[in-house]
Every structure is written in C-alpha cells, then in structure tokens.
C-alpha positions in Angstrom: 123.2 120.7 96.4 121.5 120.9 99.6 123.4 119.9 102.5 121.3 117.6 104.8 121.5 114.2 106.0 121.2 111.1 104.4 120.0 107.6 106.0 119.4 104.1 104.6 118.2 101.1 105.6 118.5 97.6 104.3 116.4 94.6 104.9 116.0 90.9 103.3 112.7 88.6 103.1 112.5 85.3 102.6 110.1 84.8 99.9 108.8 81.6 101.2 108.0 83.2 104.5 105.8 85.6 102.0 104.0 82.8 100.8 103.2 81.7 103.9 102.0 84.8 104.7 99.7 84.6 101.7 98.2 81.3 102.7 97.2 82.0 106.2 93.2 83.1 106.4 94.0 85.1 109.4 94.3 88.4 107.7 97.9 88.9 108.6 98.7 90.0 105.1 96.2 92.7 105.5 98.3 94.1 108.7 101.4 94.7 106.8 100.5 95.5 103.3 97.6 98.4 102.1 94.3 97.1 100.2 97.1 98.8 96.7 99.8 97.0 97.7 98.2 93.9 97.8 95.8 94.4 94.8 99.2 95.0 92.9 100.6 91.7 94.7 97.5 89.9 93.0 98.0 90.7 89.7 101.6 89.4 89.7 102.6 85.7 88.4 104.3 85.2 91.5 102.8 87.3 94.5 105.0 86.0 97.2 108.0 87.9 95.5 105.7 90.8 95.2 105.3 90.7 99.1 108.6 89.7 100.2 110.1 92.4 98.1 107.7 95.2 99.4 107.6 94.1 102.6 111.6 93.9 102.6 111.2 97.5 101.2 108.8 98.8 103.7 111.1 97.4 106.4 114.4 99.1 104.9 112.1 102.5 104.5 111.2 102.3 107.7 114.9 101.8 109.1 115.9 104.7 107.2 113.3 106.9 108.3 113.9 106.0 111.7 117.3 107.3 111.9 116.1 110.8 110.9 112.9 110.9 113.2 112.4 111.8 117.2 113.8 108.6 119.0 110.3 106.6 119.6 108.6 108.1 116.6 107.3 104.7 115.7 106.5 103.9 112.3 103.7 101.4 111.3 103.4 99.0 108.4 100.5 100.8 107.0 102.0 104.3 107.4 104.5 103.1 104.6 102.7 102.2 101.2 105.6 100.7 98.6 103.6 100.7 94.8 104.9 99.8 91.5 105.2 102.7 89.1 104.0 102.4 85.5 107.7 101.5 84.8 107.9 99.2 87.1 110.1 100.8 89.9 108.9 100.8 93.4 107.5 104.1 94.9 107.3 105.0 98.3 104.6 107.3 100.1 104.3 108.0 103.8 100.5 107.9 105.0 98.8 109.5 108.2 100.9 110.6 111.1 103.9 109.2 109.5 103.4 111.7 106.4 102.2 114.6 108.6 105.6 114.3 111.0 108.2 113.7 108.2 106.5 116.6 106.0 107.0 118.7 109.3 110.5 117.8 109.2 110.7 118.4 105.2 112.1 114.8 105.5 111.8 113.1 101.8 109.8 110.1 101.3 112.6 107.6 101.1 113.6 105.9 97.7 113.7 102.1 97.6 115.4 99.4 94.8 114.2 95.9 95.0 115.8 92.7 94.0 114.7 89.3 93.9 117.7 86.0 93.9 117.8 82.8 95.1 114.5 82.5 97.8 115.0 86.2 98.7 114.2 89.7 98.4 116.6 92.5 99.0 115.5 96.1 99.3 117.6 99.0 99.7 115.9 102.6 100.9 117.4 106.1 101.4 116.2 109.0 102.8 117.1 112.5 103.1 116.3 115.5 105.7 117.9 119.2 105.1 120.4 120.3 107.5 119.7 122.0 110.9 118.3 125.4 110.3 117.7 124.8 106.4 121.7 125.7 105.3 122.4 125.1 101.7 125.8 124.7 99.7 
C-alpha cells in the first residue's frame, strides 16, 4: 500500500435551500453546478434532493482537497464535478486549473458518498496524496 496523506471533508446541505436555488431565475444554480450536473438533476424525480446532495459533495470534496493543496489555492465550484455513474454512485472529477494543480501533485480525485435524510443531504469526501518523495510501503 502506498504511504501518503488522506484528507476528509464533510458537508450538510438543506434540501429546501436547494429547492430555492432551483426556483430562482437569476442563474445562481449555473454558477454552482456544471451543465452536466444540472442535466442529471433535471432528470430526477426530486431535483432538489439531487442538487442538495451534489452541492454537499462538491463542498466536502473541496474541503478535502484544500488540506492537500497549497494554502490559498482556492477551488471554484465549477472546478469540481460530481456526476452519478450508471450504478448510481456519485463520482467526482476535477476540471480546469484544479485538475492541473492536482495532477501536478499526484492528488487523487476525492471519492464521495451522499445520503439524504430528514430534509438534509450529507456528503463525505476522502482525497489522497502520495507521501513527500513518493515513498511506498
């Protein structure tokens, strides 16, 4: 097993807040979710649950990555994309500047988990980076 550093992040998002974002006509949702994420949300029976879960997942993934990236690197909401695989499992991908920055440090894309319950979505993300010097066990 490779030695390295694991970093985790956890976020909650209220489903009612996601419903409010969907209802707004000001384009706020398109500043937070990619076109593909919005398309998946619109294909759902409950788009607000999807939006809340995926916003929570993106936040959790950003929190995990922030622990592994240089201080002040910053992560924009559209630099992370969380889409559902055919199995239904959420899969995170880095885009643009974040993808380049992460690849340059061999940081793996975070793995995410999402659950909805009692009006909130909870997401947890775990990211991994190799040990300094690329040591292995």
